[in-house]
C-alpha positions in Angstrom: -4.7 1.8 -9.6 -4.9 4.8 -7.2 -8.7 5.0 -7.4 -9.4 1.7 -5.6 -7.1 2.8 -2.8 -8.9 6.2 -2.5 -12.2 4.2 -2.3 -10.6 2.1 0.5 -9.6 5.2 2.4 -13.1 6.6 1.9 -14.6 3.4 3.3 -12.3 3.7 6.3 -13.5 7.3 6.8 -17.2 6.2 6.7 -16.4 3.4 9.1 -14.8 5.9 11.5 -17.9 8.1 11.3 -20.0 5.1 12.1 -17.8 4.4 15.1 -18.3 7.9 16.3 -22.1 7.5 16.2 -21.8 4.2 18.2 -19.4 5.9 20.6 -21.6 8.9 21.2 -24.5 6.6 22.0 -22.4 4.5 24.3 -21.0 7.6 26.0 -24.5 8.9 26.7 -25.4 5.5 28.2 -22.2 5.5 30.3 -22.7 9.0 31.6 -26.3 8.1 32.5 -24.8 5.3 34.6 -22.3 7.6 36.4 -19.3 7.4 34.2 -16.2 9.5 34.9 -14.3 10.9 31.9 -10.6 11.4 31.9 -8.1 12.3 29.2 -10.2 14.9 27.4 -7.1 16.9 26.3 -5.4 14.0 24.6 -8.7 12.9 23.0 -8.7 16.1 20.9 -5.2 15.3 19.7 -6.3 11.8 18.9 -9.2 13.1 16.7 -6.9 15.3 14.7 -4.3 12.6 14.3 -6.7 10.0 13.1 -8.3 12.4 10.7 -4.9 13.5 9.3 -3.9 9.9 8.9 -6.5 9.2 6.2 -5.8 12.5 4.5 -2.1 11.9 4.6 -2.5 8.4 3.1 -4.4 9.8 0.1 -2.2 12.9 -0.3 1.1 10.9 -0.2 -0.2 8.4 -2.8 -1.6 11.0 -5.1 0.9 13.8 -4.8 4.1 11.7 -4.6 2.7 9.2 -7.1 3.3 6.2 -4.8 3.0 2.9 -6.8 1.0 -0.1 -5.8 3.6 -2.9 -5.5 1.7 -6.2 -5.1 4.4 -7.9 -3.1 4.0 -5.3 -0.4 0.5 -4.1 -1.0 -1.3 -7.4 -0.9 0.2 -8.6 2.4 -0.4 -5.1 3.9 -4.1 -5.2 2.8 -4.4 -8.6 4.5 -2.8 -7.2 7.6 -5.2 -4.2 7.5 -8.2 -6.6 7.3 -6.9 -8.6 10.2 -6.5 -5.4 12.2 -10.1 -4.6 11.5 -11.2 -8.0 12.6 -9.3 -7.5 15.9 -10.8 -4.1 16.3 -14.3 -5.4 15.9 -13.7 -8.4 18.1 -12.7 -5.9 20.8 -15.7 -3.6 20.1 -18.2 -6.4 20.2 -16.7 -7.8 23.4 -17.0 -4.5 25.2 -20.5 -3.9 23.8 -22.0 -0.7 25.1 -18.9 -0.1 27.2 -16.8 0.5 24.1 -16.0 4.2 23.5 -13.5 6.4 21.8 -13.3 8.4 25.0 -11.9 7.3 28.3 -15.1 6.8 30.3 -15.1 4.5 33.4 -18.0 3.6 35.5 -17.0 3.2 39.1 -17.5 -0.3 40.3 -17.8 -2.0 36.9 -15.7 -5.0 36.5 -13.0 -5.0 33.8 -13.8 -7.2 30.8 -11.7 -10.4 30.6 -13.5 -12.0 27.6 -12.8 -12.1 23.9 -9.4 -10.6 23.0 -9.0 -9.3 26.6 -8.2 -12.8 27.6 -4.9 -12.3 25.9 -4.0 -8.7 26.2 -5.2 -5.4 27.8 -5.5 -3.2 24.8 -6.5 -5.2 21.6 -8.1 -2.1 20.0 -4.9 -0.1 20.3 -2.9 -3.1 18.8 -5.4 -3.0 15.9 -4.8 0.8 15.5 -1.0 0.3 15.5 -1.1 -2.5 12.9 -3.6 -0.4 10.8 -1.3 2.6 11.0 1.5 0.7 9.4 -0.5 -1.5 7.0 -3.0 0.9 5.4 -0.4 3.4 4.1 1.9 0.6 2.9 -0.9 -0.9 0.9 0.1 1.7 -1.6 3.7 2.4 -0.5 2.9 5.5 1.5 5.8 4.9 3.7 6.2 8.5 5.0 2.6 8.4 6.3 3.2 5.0 7.9 6.4 6.3 9.6 4.9 9.6 10.7 1.6 8.2 12.0 3.4 5.4 13.8 5.7 7.8 15.7 2.9 10.3 16.5 0.5 7.5 17.5 3.2 5.9 19.7 3.5 9.2 21.6 -0.3 9.5 21.9 -0.8 5.9 23.0 1.9 6.3 25.6 -0.2 9.0 27.3 -3.6 7.5 26.5 -2.9 4.0 27.8 -1.4 5.3 31.0 -4.4 7.6 31.5 -6.9 4.8 30.8 -5.1 2.3 33.0 -4.9 4.7 35.9 -8.7 5.4 35.6 -9.6 1.8 35.4 -7.3 0.9 38.4 -8.8 3.7 40.5 -12.5 2.9 39.7 -12.7 -0.7 38.6 -10.9 -4.0 39.5 -8.5 -3.6 36.5 -5.3 -4.6 38.2 -6.8 -7.8 39.7 -8.6 -8.9 36.5 -6.1 -7.8 33.8 -2.9 -7.1 35.6 -1.2 -10.3 34.4 -1.8 -9.6 30.7 0.6 -7.7 28.5 -0.6 -4.4 27.1 -0.2 -4.9 23.3 1.5 -8.3 22.7 -0.5 -11.4 23.6 0.8 -13.3 26.6 1.1 -13.0 30.3 3.3 -11.1 32.7 3.5 -10.9 36.4 2.5 -7.3 37.2 0.5 -4.4 35.9 
């Protein structure tokens, strides 16, 4: 039963590598168009955290012999797939502006299409859901808890950094200021 879960984690790892290739291409394009990068220090932390996440999922399941419990695992797998769908909706909506780094092009308008009609950070919501769901597919609750706490601390820094950069160089506040960060809906201020 563990082998299919390890294959799932390997596929997620391959997906992440593919995302890095796309991100690198998009970053080069953004820099060529005058992008400004912020948040380089926390980006290094993010790379380590997301790599350790997949390793920890596998290690906890194998070393602690975590069982697959269908009543938990199946709904979590569905949730993980839905998180992937949200992630790709966000990535496709941003197009060549999507990046794993915080790169802003002064004067660009903030995107208000796709999932950005409903919230400011759909990709981060997908990461949060995935961080809980993927480990719990195979009852790796320690990884789910540890990643969720570490990721919350990281996102607290990253989202603020990203929003400051977008507000300083784009029309972020005017175009997205009435949307919530991670829960769909509207609010009055940024």
